[in-house]
C-alpha positions in Angstrom: -34.4 19.0 -65.7 -37.0 16.6 -66.1 -38.4 15.3 -63.1 -40.1 11.7 -63.3 -42.3 10.3 -60.1 -42.8 6.4 -59.9 -45.3 5.3 -57.7 -45.8 1.9 -56.1 -41.9 0.4 -56.4 -41.7 -2.7 -54.9 -38.4 -2.6 -52.6 -36.6 -5.4 -54.4 -36.7 -3.0 -57.5 -35.5 0.0 -55.9 -32.0 -0.7 -57.7 -33.5 -1.0 -61.4 -34.5 2.1 -61.0 -31.6 3.7 -59.3 -29.6 1.7 -62.8 -32.7 3.5 -64.5 -31.8 7.2 -63.3 -28.1 6.6 -63.8 -28.4 5.2 -67.6 -30.0 8.2 -68.3 -27.8 10.9 -67.0 -29.6 11.5 -63.8 -29.9 10.6 -60.1 -32.3 8.9 -57.7 -32.9 12.0 -55.5 -35.9 10.8 -52.8 -37.7 7.5 -51.9 -40.6 7.8 -50.1 -42.5 4.9 -48.4 -46.1 4.5 -49.0 -48.5 2.9 -46.4 -49.0 -0.7 -48.5 -44.8 -1.1 -48.1 -44.2 0.1 -51.5 -42.2 3.3 -52.5 -42.4 6.6 -54.6 -39.2 7.6 -55.9 -38.2 10.4 -58.0 -35.4 10.7 -60.7 -34.3 13.7 -61.7 -32.7 13.5 -65.5 -31.2 16.1 -67.8 -33.4 17.5 -70.3 -32.8 16.8 -73.5 
């Protein structure tokens, strides 16, 4: 499995990252709030 950590994701963009994870055959495993109101997202996808 590969882990992708994406910082500075806006609340409005969260559904797009959830769709991206699904399209890559993976899943969004964590959404952590940042002090500036954005989020850090962790996506796990299968290795090629």
